[in-house]
N, C-alpha and C positions, 0 to 999 in steps of 0.2 A: 670528285665525289659523286657517288651514285645518286641519280635523280629518279624518284618514283612519282609518276604522274597518275593521278586519280581522275577519271572522268566521272563527273557527278551523276548521281542517281536521281530518278524521278519517282515520286510516290503516287500511288493510286488511293483515292479516298473512298471509304465505305461508311455512309451514314448508318448508325446502328439503331434502327427503329424497333426491330423484333428479332426473334431467333433466326428467321430466314436470312437476315442480313449478316448475322454472325457466320452462318454456313457459307454464304457467298464469299465473305472475306477469307474463310478457311480454305475454300477451294482455290481461290486466287493464289494464296500462299503455297498451297500444295503444288500447283502448276509451276510456280517459280522454282520451287525446290527440285521438281522433276527435271526441269530444263537444265539445272546445274548438276544433275546426276547424283543427288543425295541418296543415301541409303534409307531404309525404312525407319531405322531408329531415329536418325536426325530429323527426318520428315515428321515423325510422330511427335518429337519434342516441339517442333514448330507448330504443329496443329493444336497441341494443348495450350501453348502460349497464346495463340490467336483466340482460341475458345475462351480461355480464362479472362483475357482482357476484354473481349467483346461481350461476354456474358455480364461482367461487372458493369459495363456501360449500359447495356440493355436494362438491367434491373435497378440500377441505383443512380444513373446520371441523367442530366438534361443536355440535349444537344450532343450526345456522344458520337464520336467517329473514330474509326481506325484508319491509319495511313500505313500502307505497306509498300516497301521498296526492296527489290532484289538488287544485290551488289555482287555481280559475278566475279569481279576481280578478287574479292576476298571470300568467295563462296559463302555468302552471308545474306540473310534476310532481316530487314529491320522492320519492326512493328511499333508504331507510335499511337498511343491512345490519348485522346483529347476530349474533355467535356467542359460544359459551361457551368458546372455546379452540381450539387451544393457543396462539394468538397468532402474530404474524409476527416472526421473529428479527431480520430486517434490513428495516425498513420503507422506508428510503431506496432500497435495491436493488429492492424490490418495486414502488416507484413509478416506476422508470425506464420510459419509454415503450418498449414492445416486450418487456419482461421478463415472462416467464410460466413457471410450472413445468409447464404443459400447453398443449395446442393449443386456443386459443379464438379466436372471430372477430376480436376487437380486440386480443388479446395483452396482457391484464392490467390492473392498476390504473392504469398509465400511460395506457392508452387511455381509461379512465373520466375521469381528470383532464383529458385533452385534449377529450373529447366533451361533458362536462357544463359548464354555466355556473358552477356552484359545486361544489366537492368538497373534503371534509376527512375525514381518517381518523385513528384513534388505535388503537394496539395495545399490549397488555401481555401478558407471559408469566408464568403460564399463564392469566391472566384472560380473554383473548380480544380480539376486534377489533370496533370499531364504525366505520361510515363513513356519510357522508351525501352524496348527489349530487342536484343539482337541474338539471333541463333545462327551459329556457324557449323558447317559440316566438319566432322572430326578430322577429315583429311586436308583441311584448309592449311595453307602455309601461315607461318607466324607473321603478324603484321609488320610492315616496314618500320624500322626504328626511326623515330622522329621526335623532335622537341615539342610537338604541337598535338593538341586534341582538336578535332574538327567535327562539327555536326551541321546538318543541312536538311531543309525540307523544301522540295520543289513540287508544286502542284499545277496541273493544267487549269486553264480557265474553265468555268462551268460549261458542261456539254461538249468539251473538247477531249480527245483521247491522247493528244500529245501536247507537251508544254512548249510554248514559244520562248521560254527561258532556258538557259543552260549554264552550267558552271563546271569548273575543273580546278584541280589543285596539284601543284608540283612540290614535293617534299625533298629537301636535301639537307640533312643534318640540322643545323640551327636556323635554317631558312625555310619559309613556306611562301610560295607564290600562288595567288588565287586569281582566277578570272571569273567574272559574272557577266553574262550577256543576256539582254532582253530584246529579242527580235520584235520589230515593229508589228503591232497588232497581236494576234494570237492565231493558233491553228497551225497546219502543216507548213505554210510558207514562212511563218515566224520561226518555227522549229528549225527549218533549213538554215536560216540566218544564224541562229544560236549555235547550231552544230558546226557550221563553217567557222565561227569564231573559236570554238573549242579546238577544231583541227589546226587552225593557225597558231593558237597558243601552244599546242602540243609539239609543234615543229621545233621550238627552241624556248622552253619555258624559263630558262636561266638568263635570257636576254634582259637588258635594261627595260623597265616597264614602258618607257616611251617607245622604244623600238617595237615592243610587242603590240602596243596599240596601233602603231602605224602598219604593221604587218596584218593585223586583223582588219584594218580599214581596207587594205588592198584586196584581201581575200573575199571580203563581203560585197565587192562592187557588182557582182552578178546576182546578188540577193536583194531583198527589200531593205536590208540594213538593220542595225541594232544599236541600242545603247550598250556601252561596255565600260567596265572598270577592271583594271589590273592592279593588284597591290602585292608588295613583297614585305613580309614580316621577318625581321632579323632578331632572333631571341638574344643573341650575344650582345648586340649594340643597342637593344631595346628601342628599335626604330621601325616605323611603318612608312614605306615609300609607295606612292601610288600615281596612277595616270588614268585618264579615261575621257569619255565623251558621252553626254546624255544624262538621263535621269536615274542612274543607279545611285542609291543612297548608301553611305558608309558612316559608321561611328566607331570611335575608339573610346571605351568607357571602363571605369572601375568604380569603386565605392565613392571616390572623391574626384574623379576625372571624367570629363565627357566632351569630346571634340568631334566635330563633323568632318567627314572626308568630302571635299568639294572638287568636282572635276569640271572641265570646260563644256560649253554647249556644243551641240552637233550630233550627228548620227554616223557611226562607223559604216562604211560602205557607200555613203552618200556624200556628205560634206562635213569635214572637220578641219580645224586649224592644225598647224604643226603641234603634235602632242607635247604637253608640258607635264611636269611632275611636281608633286608636293611631298611633304614628309611630316610626320607627327611622332611625338614620343610614345613609346609603349610602356606604360607604368607597370609595376608589379601587380599581379592578379587582374590584369585588364583583359577584356574581351574585344575582339575586332568583329564587327557585324557588318555584313553587306546584304542589301536586299533590293529587289526589283520594285517597280512602282505598283505592283499588285498589293503592296503593303503600304499603309498610310505612313507619311513621313513624320508626322508630329506625334511621337510616342515618348513617354518618360521611362526612366530606368527603374521606377519604384517596384514593379512586379518582378523584374528580373534580377534585382540586386541580390536577393537571397541565393541566386543560382550561379553566381560568378565563378565558383570553383566546382560546379557540378557538370554533368554531361552536357556539352554544348547543344545537343539536339533538344534538350529541355527548354533552353532559351529560345531556339528557333520555333518550337511548338507554342510557347506562350505568346510570342510576337505574332505568329500566324493566327492564333485563336482570337487575340484581342484587337488586332489591327488590320486584318485582311479586308480588301475592298469588295470581295465577292463578285467581281466582274472581269477579272483579268488573270493571266498566269501569275502565280505568286511564289517567290523563292526567297529564302533566308539562309545565309551561310554564316556560321559562327565559328571563330577560331580563338583558342587561347593557348598560352604556354602550359605545358605539363609542369606540375609541381615536382 
């Protein structure tokens, strides 16, 4: 069976304090589109999406920020809008095409929904609003057929330009195999370790998860090392099999199910025991969540329970907003079976 390996993307964050911040985010998105060879029409759609989401944050939100990630494999740019409140009292009204509480080029969230190839938004009061929009070049190939929907947010530590976290996913029919690596510390050397882990994973992503962890351990011995977790989700057998070392946190959860993914102590590339594996049931409508230690470990499912069947990036955005430690690289990967 064909295996499609996706190397995970990293987001760049833009705090939206005034109109100049929106312009900075728009220029960054335009540069990403130009590097992928987009035409003017597609680049224009992306510019309007960034402008609409950024302007909404500037005018109406507290703690608003845009996260932007280029995804060259799919000729796509993802734009995530996050704020800390006050929330949107009537989301259905706000989503009507043409509705806006101010004058903007595309007139509101309805324009974003119309211009973007994918768009999903969630709001609670007073918790705030999260939204994700993806714009793809019209000549992009059709997405690889898979039984899974995957979303992720990966951010460098404050004042760093590269993330010491890295992730990748291999899709093959009813199976998805995911690696998350957190290089020790942060900055360029941590990023080298994380990228080396991704390279080792990509060599044979269909291997047993224990073998993959062992291969990652060997490949990282010339780096500073990393915490790693590898898990395989089997939609047909409703099972999650996993192995790893270090402080990557995993959860399998649904409305009535919440189980922790626990791996052994150690650091890949430095010292680990012979890799062991564990397994968990994958209930109907469940999410699998992996995150690095840039996210607090003690979080509850209350705020993400309404999002179990929504775009997985919304879940990642809520966890990042509510539980980031603000001092390290932070990555959240969320996977669910498609309905």
